[in-house]
C-alpha positions as protocol buffer text, in pm:
chain_id: "A"
residue {
  index: 1
  type: MET
  ca { x: 7379 y: -1561 z: 65 }
}
residue {
  index: 2
  type: ILE
  ca { x: 7523 y: -1428 z: 390 }
}
residue {
  index: 3
  type: GLU
  ca { x: 7890 y: -1500 z: 441 }
}
residue {
  index: 4
  type: TYR
  ca { x: 8052 y: -1481 z: 781 }
}
residue {
  index: 5
  type: LEU
  ca { x: 8394 y: -1361 z: 878 }
}
residue {
  index: 6
  type: ILE
  ca { x: 8554 y: -1510 z: 1188 }
}
residue {
  index: 7
  type: ILE
  ca { x: 8821 y: -1293 z: 1348 }
}
residue {
  index: 8
  type: SER
  ca { x: 9003 y: -1403 z: 1660 }
}
residue {
  index: 9
  type: ASN
  ca { x: 9304 y: -1324 z: 1873 }
}
residue {
  index: 10
  type: ASN
  ca { x: 9417 y: -1433 z: 2219 }
}
residue {
  index: 11
  type: ALA
  ca { x: 9115 y: -1301 z: 2409 }
}
residue {
  index: 12
  type: LEU
  ca { x: 8840 y: -1249 z: 2152 }
}
residue {
  index: 13
  type: LEU
  ca { x: 8656 y: -1429 z: 1873 }
}
residue {
  index: 14
  type: VAL
  ca { x: 8398 y: -1245 z: 1663 }
}
residue {
  index: 15
  type: ARG
  ca { x: 8177 y: -1409 z: 1398 }
}
residue {
  index: 16
  type: VAL
  ca { x: 8017 y: -1137 z: 1188 }
}
residue {
  index: 17
  type: ALA
  ca { x: 7829 y: -1123 z: 858 }
}
residue {
  index: 18
  type: ASN
  ca { x: 8037 y: -947 z: 593 }
}
residue {
  index: 19
  type: ASN
  ca { x: 7743 y: -711 z: 524 }
}
residue {
  index: 20
  type: ASP
  ca { x: 7750 y: -590 z: 884 }
}
residue {
  index: 21
  type: ILE
  ca { x: 8105 y: -452 z: 868 }
}
residue {
  index: 22
  type: ALA
  ca { x: 8110 y: -78 z: 791 }
}
residue {
  index: 23
  type: TYR
  ca { x: 8486 y: -25 z: 804 }
}
residue {
  index: 24
  type: ILE
  ca { x: 8811 y: -139 z: 959 }
}
residue {
  index: 25
  type: SER
  ca { x: 9068 y: 115 z: 1078 }
}
residue {
  index: 26
  type: SER
  ca { x: 9423 y: 74 z: 1193 }
}
residue {
  index: 27
  type: ASP
  ca { x: 9623 y: 245 z: 1464 }
}
residue {
  index: 28
  type: GLY
  ca { x: 9970 y: 96 z: 1454 }
}
residue {
  index: 29
  type: SER
  ca { x: 9952 y: -272 z: 1542 }
}
residue {
  index: 30
  type: TYR
  ca { x: 9588 y: -252 z: 1653 }
}
residue {
  index: 31
  type: THR
  ca { x: 9288 y: -278 z: 1423 }
}
residue {
  index: 32
  type: THR
  ca { x: 8930 y: -177 z: 1502 }
}
residue {
  index: 33
  type: MET
  ca { x: 8636 y: -326 z: 1317 }
}
residue {
  index: 34
  type: LYS
  ca { x: 8328 y: -100 z: 1318 }
}
residue {
  index: 35
  type: LEU
  ca { x: 7991 y: -258 z: 1249 }
}
residue {
  index: 36
  type: ILE
  ca { x: 7707 y: -74 z: 1080 }
}
residue {
  index: 37
  type: ASN
  ca { x: 7499 y: -100 z: 1402 }
}
residue {
  index: 38
  type: GLY
  ca { x: 7759 y: 102 z: 1594 }
}
residue {
  index: 39
  type: GLU
  ca { x: 7944 y: -182 z: 1769 }
}
residue {
  index: 40
  type: ASP
  ca { x: 8322 y: -204 z: 1745 }
}
residue {
  index: 41
  type: TYR
  ca { x: 8586 y: -465 z: 1820 }
}
residue {
  index: 42
  type: THR
  ca { x: 8962 y: -415 z: 1854 }
}
residue {
  index: 43
  type: PHE
  ca { x: 9220 y: -675 z: 1758 }
}
residue {
  index: 44
  type: SER
  ca { x: 9593 y: -684 z: 1819 }
}
residue {
  index: 45
  type: PHE
  ca { x: 9715 y: -717 z: 1461 }
}
residue {
  index: 46
  type: ASN
  ca { x: 9767 y: -475 z: 1175 }
}
residue {
  index: 47
  type: LEU
  ca { x: 9540 y: -387 z: 883 }
}
residue {
  index: 48
  type: SER
  ca { x: 9738 y: -594 z: 631 }
}
residue {
  index: 49
  type: SER
  ca { x: 9681 y: -905 z: 843 }
}
residue {
  index: 50
  type: PHE
  ca { x: 9310 y: -822 z: 860 }
}
residue {
  index: 51
  type: GLU
  ca { x: 9300 y: -786 z: 479 }
}
residue {
  index: 52
  type: ARG
  ca { x: 9459 y: -1130 z: 436 }
}
residue {
  index: 53
  type: ILE
  ca { x: 9200 y: -1286 z: 670 }
}
residue {
  index: 54
  type: ILE
  ca { x: 8918 y: -1127 z: 470 }
}
residue {
  index: 55
  type: GLU
  ca { x: 9064 y: -1250 z: 139 }
}
residue {
  index: 56
  type: GLN
  ca { x: 9114 y: -1603 z: 273 }
}
residue {
  index: 57
  type: GLN
  ca { x: 8769 y: -1638 z: 427 }
}
residue {
  index: 58
  type: LEU
  ca { x: 8544 y: -1440 z: 194 }
}
residue {
  index: 59
  type: LYS
  ca { x: 8711 y: -1518 z: -141 }
}
residue {
  index: 60
  type: ASN
  ca { x: 8511 y: -1330 z: -411 }
}
residue {
  index: 61
  type: SER
  ca { x: 8308 y: -1131 z: -158 }
}
residue {
  index: 62
  type: ALA
  ca { x: 8631 y: -977 z: -32 }
}
residue {
  index: 63
  type: LYS
  ca { x: 8610 y: -738 z: -330 }
}
residue {
  index: 64
  type: MET
  ca { x: 8345 y: -537 z: -144 }
}
residue {
  index: 65
  type: PHE
  ca { x: 8620 y: -413 z: 89 }
}
residue {
  index: 66
  type: ILE
  ca { x: 8834 y: -131 z: -49 }
}
residue {
  index: 67
  type: ARG
  ca { x: 9158 y: -1 z: 100 }
}
residue {
  index: 68
  type: VAL
  ca { x: 9146 y: 378 z: 137 }
}
residue {
  index: 69
  type: GLY
  ca { x: 9481 y: 522 z: 233 }
}
residue {
  index: 70
  type: ARG
  ca { x: 9718 y: 350 z: 474 }
}
residue {
  index: 71
  type: GLY
  ca { x: 9489 y: 289 z: 767 }
}
residue {
  index: 72
  type: LEU
  ca { x: 9137 y: 232 z: 640 }
}
residue {
  index: 73
  type: LEU
  ca { x: 8948 y: -55 z: 480 }
}
residue {
  index: 74
  type: ILE
  ca { x: 8584 y: 21 z: 396 }
}
residue {
  index: 75
  type: ASN
  ca { x: 8281 y: -178 z: 290 }
}
residue {
  index: 76
  type: SER
  ca { x: 8199 y: -23 z: -47 }
}
residue {
  index: 77
  type: ASN
  ca { x: 7830 y: -109 z: -5 }
}
residue {
  index: 78
  type: PHE
  ca { x: 7801 y: 166 z: 258 }
}
residue {
  index: 79
  type: ILE
  ca { x: 7961 y: 455 z: 67 }
}
residue {
  index: 80
  type: TYR
  ca { x: 7713 y: 739 z: 99 }
}
residue {
  index: 81
  type: VAL
  ca { x: 7912 y: 1061 z: 39 }
}
residue {
  index: 82
  type: ILE
  ca { x: 8264 y: 1134 z: -83 }
}
residue {
  index: 83
  type: ASN
  ca { x: 8348 y: 1501 z: -22 }
}
residue {
  index: 84
  type: ILE
  ca { x: 8700 y: 1574 z: -141 }
}
residue {
  index: 85
  type: ASN
  ca { x: 8698 y: 1943 z: -39 }
}
residue {
  index: 86
  type: LYS
  ca { x: 8601 y: 1861 z: 321 }
}
residue {
  index: 87
  type: GLN
  ca { x: 8818 y: 1546 z: 320 }
}
residue {
  index: 88
  type: GLU
  ca { x: 8518 y: 1343 z: 437 }
}
residue {
  index: 89
  type: LEU
  ca { x: 8391 y: 999 z: 358 }
}
residue {
  index: 90
  type: ILE
  ca { x: 8046 y: 919 z: 495 }
}
residue {
  index: 91
  type: LEU
  ca { x: 7938 y: 557 z: 532 }
}
residue {
  index: 92
  type: ALA
  ca { x: 7573 y: 482 z: 597 }
}
residue {
  index: 93
  type: ASN
  ca { x: 7304 y: 219 z: 560 }
}
residue {
  index: 94
  type: THR
  ca { x: 6941 y: 310 z: 499 }
}
residue {
  index: 95
  type: SER
  ca { x: 6823 y: 41 z: 744 }
}
residue {
  index: 96
  type: SER
  ca { x: 7030 y: 181 z: 1033 }
}
residue {
  index: 97
  type: PRO
  ca { x: 7040 y: 527 z: 1192 }
}
residue {
  index: 98
  type: VAL
  ca { x: 7417 y: 498 z: 1242 }
}
residue {
  index: 99
  type: LYS
  ca { x: 7629 y: 707 z: 1007 }
}
residue {
  index: 100
  type: TYR
  ca { x: 8010 y: 724 z: 1009 }
}
residue {
  index: 101
  type: THR
  ca { x: 8195 y: 1037 z: 899 }
}
residue {
  index: 102
  type: LEU
  ca { x: 8561 y: 955 z: 836 }
}
residue {
  index: 103
  type: HIS
  ca { x: 8835 y: 1208 z: 767 }
}
residue {
  index: 104
  type: VAL
  ca { x: 9048 y: 1088 z: 478 }
}
residue {
  index: 105
  type: SER
  ca { x: 9320 y: 1251 z: 268 }
}
residue {
  index: 106
  type: LYS
  ca { x: 9217 y: 1424 z: -54 }
}
residue {
  index: 107
  type: GLU
  ca { x: 9442 y: 1194 z: -255 }
}
residue {
  index: 108
  type: ALA
  ca { x: 9281 y: 880 z: -111 }
}
residue {
  index: 109
  type: LEU
  ca { x: 8932 y: 1019 z: -169 }
}
residue {
  index: 110
  type: ARG
  ca { x: 9014 y: 1111 z: -530 }
}
residue {
  index: 111
  type: GLY
  ca { x: 9128 y: 753 z: -587 }
}
residue {
  index: 112
  type: LEU
  ca { x: 8814 y: 612 z: -427 }
}
residue {
  index: 113
  type: LYS
  ca { x: 8587 y: 847 z: -624 }
}
residue {
  index: 114
  type: SER
  ca { x: 8758 y: 747 z: -948 }
}
residue {
  index: 115
  type: LEU
  ca { x: 8722 y: 378 z: -865 }
}
residue {
  index: 116
  type: ILE
  ca { x: 8351 y: 417 z: -788 }
}
residue {
  index: 117
  type: GLU
  ca { x: 8291 y: 619 z: -1105 }
}
residue {
  index: 118
  type: LYS
  ca { x: 8449 y: 344 z: -1317 }
}
residue {
  index: 119
  type: THR
  ca { x: 8195 y: 93 z: -1187 }
}
residue {
  index: 120
  type: ILE
  ca { x: 7895 y: 304 z: -1297 }
}
């Protein structure tokens, strides 16, 4: 079943299926939500606030989103490659040509890799 997340601030309201969100990144008090189709939306609140909204609205489905480091929240369904040596995390979906290469600290990637390996 598709669940929708509704995010709004003063000037913008976005209703998006949780499976369409690739990742959410933070830059200070601004947060950008990147969709797997390449679209992005910026909101004027921090990543912790975004996490709370996800937990409140998506309940159990919120577990698909994993915090990686201080400024990144990813949809674990799109993890394609974790390369610790290059400090790269690649998110992709086989049904879309869009691929995101994110630069993440080695420590954060080690933690993510360990978490993924435990679920195997």
